[in-house]
Phi, psi and omega in degrees: 000138181282147178273354181287142180228161171243149179232149175222160176248127181240140180256178183301333181277358182082017174257161185251145180287125178267112187295331177293320188248356180054048175207159183278132180223156166305141179309323183291337182257359184279132183277318189217078183276346188244156174216163185263349183254118179294326179294321175295324179297319181294323182296320181291320173304312179306317188271328186236350181095185180090197183217156176282131175244136181254135180245126178236152178296136175296129176297152180284149172290141177280143176263118183243168168277171176296325180290318181292324178300317181302319186289325173294313173310312181289325181295330175295336178266001186264157175292318180242083182296320182299317180299318180299314183296317179302310182294336179252021177216159181258106182295340183293341177248016177082010184291316182305316184289321179302309188291322180291325175295318182289330176295316183279316191256355183095167178206168174230153179266131180291140175290136172290135173293150178236158184219148165266135189248122182269140175292128183300152171065020174232159183286301184217062176230134188242157172271151164213162187275139174229098191073194186281334189239345185271141170242131181239172178246151177220169178263168189304326180298329178269348185294335175289337182282324188215009188263028188264135188229137172275165177304315174302322179289322179295323172291322184293319180277353179077029184253033184292335184267005180274146170297145175215155179230138183288144182253121183272167185302325186281350177260350183279000000 
């Protein structure tokens, strides 16, 4: 998060001091309502009244795995969320701090990478899923249509030793 801040002066009526015209206007009508100096904002308050409003950059959301996101979801329902996060994370690798940041600043769940998986010892034959348990083979022209596996699916089907190529979002 950036340490740079913007300041404005707002009065009791909800209007902002326009630095260009030196009068309070609705925000939508104000030409220059912000400044980079807190001291200047305080000087305006002394001269014209109102109070200083600080604008700060919104922190970026933390990217979590599904398992980490579940910890945050449960923590939001706890009486002592920090304790729940501490009890369910390993602080030695920085996970606790990551989860605390996610709790406070929000989070997104990382998309699982997907792969096309090649049948071993063939030139151009690839696997695809048919139902929950069946694997069938296809040729390269069809692999973009149906051959996408997550890491957990590759493990489930025992395809860890197979050649794989990552599928990007624009290919999905």
